C-alpha positions in Angstrom: 33.4 114.5 48.1 35.1 113.3 44.5 38.9 113.9 44.6 38.9 112.0 47.6 36.5 109.4 46.1 39.0 109.1 43.2 41.9 109.1 45.4 40.8 106.4 47.0 40.0 104.1 44.4 43.7 104.7 42.5 44.8 103.9 46.0 43.4 100.6 45.2 44.3 99.3 42.7 46.9 96.4 42.6 50.0 97.7 40.7 52.0 100.4 40.5 50.8 101.0 37.0 51.9 104.9 36.5 49.0 107.1 35.7 48.9 109.1 32.6 47.8 112.3 34.0 50.0 115.3 35.5 48.4 117.9 37.3 49.2 121.9 37.7 50.5 121.4 41.9 50.4 125.4 41.5 46.5 125.7 40.7 46.2 123.0 43.5 48.0 124.4 46.3 46.0 127.4 45.9 42.1 125.5 45.9 43.2 124.3 49.2 44.3 127.2 50.4 41.5 129.0 49.2 38.8 125.9 50.5 40.4 126.3 54.5 40.4 130.3 54.1 37.3 130.5 55.7 38.1 128.5 58.6 41.9 130.6 58.9 39.3 134.1 59.4 37.0 132.0 62.0 40.2 131.2 64.1 41.4 134.1 63.4 44.9 132.8 61.2 46.9 134.8 58.6 47.3 132.4 55.5 50.0 133.1 53.0 50.6 131.4 50.0 54.4 131.4 47.7 54.8 130.1 44.9 58.7 130.2 43.7 58.1 128.5 40.6 55.3 126.8 38.2 55.4 123.2 38.6 53.3 120.3 37.1 54.0 116.8 38.4 53.3 113.3 36.9 50.6 112.6 39.6 46.8 112.2 39.7 45.8 115.6 40.6 43.3 113.9 42.9 45.7 112.0 45.1 48.5 115.8 45.0 45.1 117.3 46.5 43.8 115.2 49.0 48.0 115.7 50.8 48.0 119.4 50.1 44.5 119.7 51.3 45.0 117.7 54.6 48.1 119.4 55.2 46.7 122.9 55.1 43.6 121.8 56.7 45.8 120.4 59.6 47.9 123.4 60.1 44.4 125.9 60.0 42.7 123.6 62.2 45.9 123.5 65.3 46.7 127.2 65.0 44.2 129.9 66.3 45.2 133.8 66.5 48.6 132.3 63.9 50.2 132.0 60.8 50.0 129.6 58.3 52.7 130.1 55.4 52.4 127.5 52.3 55.2 127.6 49.7 55.5 125.6 47.0 59.1 125.4 45.5 60.2 122.8 42.3 61.2 119.8 44.6 59.0 120.6 47.7 55.7 121.7 49.6 56.5 123.4 52.6 53.4 124.6 55.0 54.3 125.8 58.0 52.2 127.0 61.3 52.8 128.8 64.3 49.8 126.3 66.0 49.9 123.8 69.1 52.8 122.0 67.8 53.7 118.1 68.1 54.6 116.7 70.9 58.3 114.2 71.1 55.8 111.2 71.9 53.3 111.8 69.5 55.4 112.8 66.5 56.8 109.9 65.4 52.4 108.5 65.3 51.3 110.4 63.6 51.3 108.7 60.5 49.4 105.8 62.0 46.3 104.9 60.9 43.2 105.8 63.5 46.2 108.0 65.5 44.9 111.0 67.3 47.0 113.4 68.9 45.4 115.0 72.3 44.7 118.4 70.4 43.0 116.6 67.4 39.3 116.4 66.4 39.8 114.6 63.5 39.6 110.7 63.0 42.9 109.3 62.7 42.8 109.1 59.2 44.2 112.4 57.0 47.9 112.2 57.4 47.8 107.8 57.3 46.4 108.8 54.2 49.0 111.7 53.4 51.2 109.0 53.9 50.1 106.2 52.0 50.0 108.3 49.1 53.5 109.9 49.5 54.8 106.2 49.7 52.7 105.6 46.5 54.2 108.9 44.3 58.0 107.8 45.7 57.7 111.6 48.1 59.4 111.5 51.1 56.9 113.5 54.2 58.4 114.7 57.1 57.1 116.9 60.0 59.3 119.1 62.0 57.4 120.5 65.7 57.5 121.0 69.1 54.8 121.2 71.5 53.4 124.6 71.7 55.9 125.9 68.5 54.3 125.6 65.5 54.7 122.4 62.9 56.0 122.2 59.4 55.4 120.1 56.9 57.7 118.9 54.4 56.6 117.2 51.1 60.0 116.5 48.7 58.8 115.2 45.6 61.4 112.4 44.1 
């Protein structure tokens, strides 16, 4: 909750003044995965983390945590009896699942505030917040998916 409040306060700032912080991306990715490991086990999913290189980014840790946490939670929540793979690379984070996927009709709308897909039990805020943080940080977020075929979220750092 404190990370979410910190992230929202940072986003509420009117200016784009750079935050004088950096974060240990590997640590935050591993923490996000551990936070959702119990849910993954309940849903009979395996969840794996691969870190290709240690990475630090000039971003408030709260913002990075919100993005990673949302992507991991979505992957785990929309997969049952499958797998979730989280891979941190020098220039990107990839979260791939073998879940229900997103239809072509829905994929263009998932980053809109309050939009909830047919299989979503959320409030429609998570991915819109992810998009807002990515825009603010000049990162690119993209989803590749097909209904019934899993989803891959690719977060490219600038």
